[in-house]
N, C-alpha and C positions, 0 to 999 in steps of 0.2 A: 201508580196512576189509577185514579178512580174509574169505575166502570158502571154502566147501567145496562139493563136489558131492555128489550122492546116494550115491555109492560111498564117499566119504571119511567119511560119517557113522558108519561102522563103527568108525573110529578115534576113540573118544570122548575119549581122553586129551588130545589137542591142543585139541579143542573145549571141554572142561571148563576147561582152563587159560586159554583166551581169555575165557570167560564169567566165571571167578573174578576175572580182572584187570579186569573191567568193560567189555570190548570187545564191540560188537555184531558179529555174524557173519552174512554173507549166505549163503543156501542157494541153490545154482544147479543148473539142469538144462539141459544143452546151452548153456552160456554165457548163459542168461537167469536173472535173479534171480526166484525164485519165492517167497522168504520171507526175512525177517530175524529172527534169533534175538537177542532183547534180554535182557541179564542182569537179574535181579531186584535191585532196590536194597534193601539191608538198612536197616531203620530203626534209627538209632542213638539210644539214649536217653542223655541227659546223665548223667554220673556223679554219684551222690549222695555228697556229702562229709559226713563225720562232724562233729558239733558239737564242735570242739576246745576252744572256750572253756568249754562246760559240762563237758567231760571234765576239763580242768585245774582247774576250780572244785571238782569232786568230789574230785579227788586231793589238791590242795594247800590248798583252802579259801581263806581271805583272806590267807594268807601272801604276802609280797613276796619273790621270789627274787632274790638278788644274784649271779647267775651271772657277769655281766661283772666285778664286783669280785673274785670268787673266781678267775676266769681270769687277771686281771691280776696278782693276788697270787701265783698258782701259777707263772706264767711268769717272774716276777721271781726265783724261786729258781734258775733255770738260767743 
């Protein structure tokens, strides 16, 4: 676990990098741990997926698409 002393707290760039990476940092004074700085856990919300089936129904209606047949027919030309 990385540690910093009181004087090194002025260099916040390294401390911020550790905390963004999710690492707990020990704060020391004269080689004694006086505190632990624990990074905040971000709450991740699950991604909301669009309703693809409803979207396709709106665009194409009840038509049956013959994409595979068209692809086979097109590739047969080459």
